[in-house]
N, C-alpha and C positions, 0 to 999 in steps of 0.2 A: 880196572876203571875209577875215576879221578874220584877221590872221594871231597877233599875241599879246596873251594876258590877262594884267592884271599885278594880283593881289587886294593891294590896302593895307590892312591893318589900321591905326586907326589911333584910340588910346584916350588923351586928355588928355597929346600933342605938340605944341599948338601951339606952343613956342618951337621945333621943328624941324622942323615938315611944310612949310612953305614948302617949304623948300630941299631937303628927302626927291621932292617933288613933280617939282621943276626939274629934278634930275636923271634924272630916268624920262622927262618930256619932253623933254629930249635925245637920246635913244637914236636921234631921224634914222629912227621907226619909224612911218610914217605909217597902215599897216593895224594900229593900236594900240589895244585898250582897257584906260585904265585903271580900277579896280572902289576907288574909295576906301571903305571899310565904319568909319564912324565910328560907336565903339561907343559911348556914351551919353558924350561927354566934358563938360567944362563947364570947360573953359579959352578955348574958341574955337579947337579944330579944328574941328569943325563947318564953321563959319562960313568958316575958310579951304577947306576943302576943296571948299565951294559956291563960292567964289571964282573956282576952278580949272575945278570944274565950266562956272560962265559964260564961262571966257574962252579954255576947248579944249577942242570937240566929242570928242576923243579920252575924257575924260574924264568917269566917271558916278560918284553916289557912292549908299550907301542906311546912312538912319540905322537903329541897332539898340539898342534898351535897355538898355545892357551886356550883352550877354552871355558876354563870353569871348573871349580872343586865340581860342581854339579853333573856337569857334563864329562869330564874326563872320569866320575866311579861310573855312568851310565856305560861309556865306552868300554870299561873296565869288566861290566856285567853283560855286554855284547858277544866279550870273547871268552867268557865263564866255559866250563864246562862239568864240572864238579857236582855230588849231588847234594852238597850241601855250599852255603854261600858267605862270606864275611868280609869286612871293612874295616881298613886303618889307614892312617895316616902318614906319611912317611918322615914325620917327627917323633913319635908316639912309638911305645912300648908293647911288647906281648910278655906278659910271664911266663915261664917255662909251664908247659903244661896246661894253659890254657885253651886253646883250641882243641884239644884232643879231648880231655872233660866236657865242655860243652857238645863235640860232633857224640861222644857216649852218650852221655844224657838222651840225646835227641834217638839216635839207634835204639835205646831200652823204652825211649815213651812213645815216640812217632809224631811228636807234637810240632809246629810248623814253625817254631824259635823257642829257641833259650838267648836268657837273659842275663846278662853275671856282676856282678860287683865290676864296682873300678876305682882308681883313685887320681889325683892331680897332684901334679909337685910340679915347682922351678927351684932350683938352684940351689935354695933355700932350705924350701920346706916342704914335705911332704901332704897332703892332707885329704880327707874322705868326703867330698861333696854330696855322698848318698848318706851319709851320718842320720841327717834326720828326717828322710824320707818314711822311714819306716817299710822301705818294700823287700831287704834282703834278712828279715832276719830269722828267716827260715826256707829251708827247702820250697819247692813247688813243682805239681807237674801237673800238666793236662790242664790248666785253668784259661779263663777268660777275662775281659776287659774288664767283664760284667762283677766276673767272680773276684776282681784283683784290680780295681781302676783307679788303685796309685800305682802300676806303673807308669804310666800317663807322666811322671815327674823325669822317666827315662826313657828322651828320645832323642837319643845321640845312636851313630848307626853300629857304632864302634866296638859298644858291649858287647856285640849280638852277636848269633851265628842262622842264619834264616834257612828252611831246605830252599833250595833254585827253584826248583818246581814249582811253590807256591809266591816266588817272589814274581817268577816270570808268569803265573797264572795269574796275578793281581794287576798286572801292568805296573808296577813301581816305577817309577823316574826319581831322580832329583832331579829337582827344577835349577834353573837357571840361575845362582841367584849368590851372593856375594856371603850372606853368615844363615847361618840356622835355613843350612840348607837342604838338612836331614827331619827336620821333624814333621814335615806336611808324609813323606811315605813310611815313616813311622805307622804316626799317628792311625795310619792306612791302612800299615801293616796288623796296628793293633787291633782294626777294626774288622777285621776280616779274618783273623786267624778262630782258628775254630779251637786250637790250643794251645799254648805256650809255657813252658817250664822256664825253674828262676833257680838259678846256683847265685853259693853266698862263695864263690871264691873269688877270688880278686881276677877280673880274666884282663884286664889292660889297664897301660896306666899312661893316664892322658897330660902332655905335656906345655904348660900354661910357658911362654916365653915373648921374653922383650922381642920389640924390635917393630915395623910401622907394616912389615908382608904380615905379622902373627895376628892370629884369630883374636888374641886377645886384643890387641889394639883394636881391629878392624871392628868390633862391639863398639866399641866407644865415637867411633864416626857418624855424620849422616848418612849415609852411602848402607853402612853396615847396622844400623838401627831401624833404618826404611824398609830395609830389605826382610829383617827381624818381622818387623811387625805385619807386611804383608803377607810372611809365609803364616804366619802365627792367625793370621784373618782367616788365609784358607782350610787352615787347622781346624777354628769357631765353626767355619760354614760345616766341616766336614762331620764334626759332632753336635750338631745342633738335632740333631735325631738321636743322639744317644740316648741310654737310660738314665733314671735321674741319679744312681751313683756316680758314673762315670760323667756327668755333671758336674755331681758336689767336685769331684778328684781336679775336674780342669778348673773350676772356678779358683779353688788353694792354688792350684800350679800358674795360673793366668796372674791374679792380684797378688799375692804370697810372695812370689817367684819370681816367675822369668821377669815380666812386667817392668814393675819397677826397678828391677835389678838392669834391665836396660836400658831404660828412662835417666835411672839415676849416674851408667857407664856417661853418656850423650850429654847431660847436665853439666858432668866435673870435667870430661874433653871439653867442652865450649865454654867453660864458665867464665875464663878470660876478658874473652872476645864478644861474649855478649854484656860484659858487667862495664867495656868502652865503648861498644856500640849500642848497647839497651836490647841487640840480636844479631844471631847469626843467619848466615843465605838457607841454611835449614831449618831452622825452627819452623816456619810456616810449612812446609810440606810432613815433619814429624808431628804437629799436633792435626791434620786432618788425616794420618795413617790411624793415629790412636784414635781419632774419631770412627773411622768407619771401624775400630777394631771393636769397638764398644757398642756399635749400633748393630754390628752379627753376636756378637758372643756372648755368656753369661753373665746379669747384672753384678759387681758385689752383694754379699751381703752384710748383715748386721754382725758376723764374725770374723770376717777380713780386719785384717791392722789400719789401724784405721792410719798410721803411718804412711804406710800402704798404699791405701785407698787414696788420701791425701797428695801426695806424688802424679798417682795417674789422674784422678782429678781437674789439678790445676793447671799438668799437662793439655790438658783435652779440654780447659776452658781456654787456655793460650797464655796462663802464667806462670810461665816458665822460667823469670824470677824467682819467684816464689817459691817456684816447685823447687829449684836447685837449694835455696835455703832449708827449705823442710830437708834437705836429702842432707846436707851441710850441717845442719843442729842433730837431726835426729834419725837421720836413718844410716850417712855413712860413718861408723864409729871410726874408723881411722884415721879420718879426717879430722874430727876435733870439732870445735868449735870455739870461738871470740865471744869475751863478756858481748861487744857489740852489736854481734851477730844474733843470741837468742833475745838482749834487748829487743833486738826489729822486728824478731819473730815473733816475739810476746804482745807488742804494738800491733801487726796486723794480726793477730788472734783479737786482742781488743775489739776492734774497729768490724772483727765480720763475726758475727754469734754463730752463725753455723761451720764458718771455717774452724771455731775455736773448741767448737763440742767434740770435734773429730780428732783433733790432735791434745786438746788441752789438758790430759793427764799426763801424756808425754812426753809433750811439752814441760808442764811446771818439773816432772822428774827433772830434768835435762837443765832446769836454769838452780835446781836444788842442789844438784851435782855441784853444778858450774860455782856456786855459791860458797860450798863447801871444801871444792877443791882450790878455793881462790887462796893465792898467797897474800897475805900483809905485810908487805915492805916496809911500809910508812904510813908513817898518822894519817895524813893530807889524802891520801887517797883510795879513800873508802867510797868517793861518789858512787864509782859503781859498783860498789859490796852493795850501798845501799840500795840503792836503784834498781839492783835485783833483786836484792829480797823482797822489798815492797812486793813487784812483780810476780816471783813464785807465792807470797801469802796472796795477793789476788789471786790468783790462776789458782792456788789447789787450799787455800785457809792455814786454819790450827795442825794440819795436820805436815805444813813444812817444817816441823819440830823434831819430825822424823830423823834426821836426812842432821838440822843444822839447827841443833838444842840450843843458837843462844837465841834465835826469833823469838823467845818466848814472850815476851812482851807483845809479839804482834803488831807491830807499827815502825814506822818506817824510823822515826825517832828513836825507840828501842833497838835498831839495826845497824842504829849510826854511833849507840851506846856499846853495844856490843862491838864493833870495828874498832872502838874506843881501846875498852880493855881489853882487847886479843893483843892490840898493839902494845898495850904498855904489859901486858903479862910475858905477850913473847914466848910461851909455853909450848917446850919439844920436847914427844917421845922417844928418846934415845933408844930405849929396846922394852919388847915385854915379850912375856914366857909365860906360855901357858902348859900345865901338866900333868899327870895321873891322877897328883895328889887335889888337897881344895882350894887353891891358889892362885893367883892370877897377877905375878909381877910388873910392876910396871916402871922402869927407870925414867925420870924426867929432869928438868931443865925451866927454871921460869923466874920472870923479875919482879915478881907483884910477893912480899914475903906470906903473904895471907893468903895465898892460895892453892888448893887443893886438887889434886886428879878425883876422876869422878867417873859411874859410868852411867851413860843414858840409855837408856832403855830407848829403841827402835820402833816398838811396838806399843809402846806408854810413855810419852816425853815425858811424864809428869812423876815417872819412877827413876830415882835417883839413887847408884850403888854407889857407899861410900866406905874408903880402904876398909881396909879390918884391922890395919896397924901399917905402922912408919918406922923400917926396917935399918933403913940409913936417912940419915939428915945434914947438911950438910952445907954452908955459903962460903961462895968463891965471888971476890967479889963483886958485892950486889947482889948474885944470882945465884936462887934456890936448887941445889939439886939435892935429889933424894931419891930412892927407892921407896915404894907401898907394895900392898898385898894386900888382895881383895878375896875375897872368901867364896870361894863358889857354891858355897851353898845359897848365900843369897841371891845366883841367875837363876833365872828359871828356865828349861831345856829346852834347846834352839829357837832362844831366842836371841837378836844381834844387841851387843851394846856398844853407843861408837865411845871411845875413851873423850872424855872432855875435861875442862876444867872450873870450880868454884872460888868463886872469890868471894870471902865476907857473907856466904852465904845470900848472897843480893844477886850473882847473875853468874846464867853457863856459858860460858864460851869454849868452841871448840876447840882442838890439840894443834897444829901446824907439827905435822909425822916427819921427823926425821929417822927410822926408827929400822933395825936388823933381825928381821923375826928370824925367830929358828925353823929349820927345819920341818917335813911332817913328820909327825909322830904317832902311829897308829894308834898309840896306846893311851894320847894324852885327851885327858876329858873338856878340856876347856880350850879350842881353836881361835889364834887368832890372825884374823884375815885384814891384806891391805885394801882399802878400797877408795883409790882415791890416794890423795895426801890422809884420808882420816885411815882408822883402825878401828876392827869393830873384833867383838870380843863375845865369843860362845859358845856356852855349857854344850860338851853333845855328851846323849849316852854311853852309859858304860861299854867297853872296849870289846866286853861278853855280847853284850846285846845289838851291837850292831855287830860283826859278827855272825851271827846266828840270824837274821836279818837277810846281810847280802848271801848267804849260806841257800837261803831259804828260794829270795830271787832267781838266784842261778839255777836253782834244779825247776822251778817253776818254767825260766826258760828253758831250758833243759826238755820237757817234759813237753811242752807244746812243739818244740823243736821236731819231736819223735812222731809226733801224731801225725803233722800236719805231712815228713815225711811219709806216712803208712796212708794219708786220705790219698 
């Protein structure tokens, strides 16, 4: 009797298919059938699949004429004979022992399906998309969707093993969709399952690859975005009668994770065309599909992220250029934002009070961060700095001085004076070092003879900590060089301090940093962290206290895991 059927959908994945099939062959399950569905490949994938069929009797190959990923999986399921059923994409990998661990769990528990953890990787880095889900923190047996609604955050088909009889009895099928063709059948499987298991093992490695044929690329196209939105609308309809706990989890999934991420990818891919023409061909269809989804799905609540919600609401209102500005300035940390973009979004916020209240705090924080990170490289280029300082102060009020202490004057005139001071002083931090003792050392250089490095509390900007002593002091070509020492006793525990410079006790200006931070020292009682172009000094509890807290937290997690596995 066949124990496990593995359905492998493969279309033009020749560079990766051999490695993928080899990882499945190494699972150590003799009573296994691997059904490779070559969906009209034109790059040699079919030949690779046939080579495996000839070399390993566990492999079978179906050649289909380009039906699409969903139809290819369905064709494989129709040919499956195993007690258990799972799916793999032809460019991904299965860790050794993953399938054995999952079918062993189902053998012992009798559940309908089992879910395992997974990682994503590319040619540069490997990362865990599940680390923020809070789902795989403990093994679980025989739970339902109502008991563990967080499993909704994992809706891919490939990190799961199903009882084939359960799959067939629920009449689960993959839709003909270019993107997200597994979220509907997986949501329906969760709703139908009487018992679900979770294992903490990493059971799948998803390859995020470049190229126009990849799912990563398809996610940002109009067709891919529309496909996702239509599938998500079908999921929303299926979940309308679900419990309140499931509705809460789905609301988080929709507004905190998948929907804003998919819309942001679409906005990013189409941004250049939209800036030239004002709109692109797919915009109207995307707006309509988002409205359809919102009419069926749960509305966002007050707990939803204001940035994510603003992106969704602006797209639904047809304001895609504004949604893209929010995405660029506030949502997409990898893209970064220019001063002009921040100022433009500030102007939009000022024009619409409701819109401003939704993202005002986040925009104020971004304005402050941009302001603190701006390089002051000429005496007359301060117009943008002053305008941004004025905007940040308008949005955040006096709180802006927590991150940019030179704005203590609270007016554009004070900001202009601070900019001039920054230029004239040209203070640069060369090295900062904290230690296990009671001191913080800062090596710095400045043009202004009366300048003195200080620490400004981010929690209380009026608190200024002056150096305990100057260790060395010299002048080289009208430039002051010094090493100063701050006492640890003058710093509050776990309170961040910005390294800044005071001139004649009249004004404080943030330093430009060009620092070489020392490596992490677990015993150091003072930590120095980089935050953009600024440096923060943080006094920490004694290492014995921190170690005791870490041990206590790990013991607590271990006890919870033991209790949940016994339950």
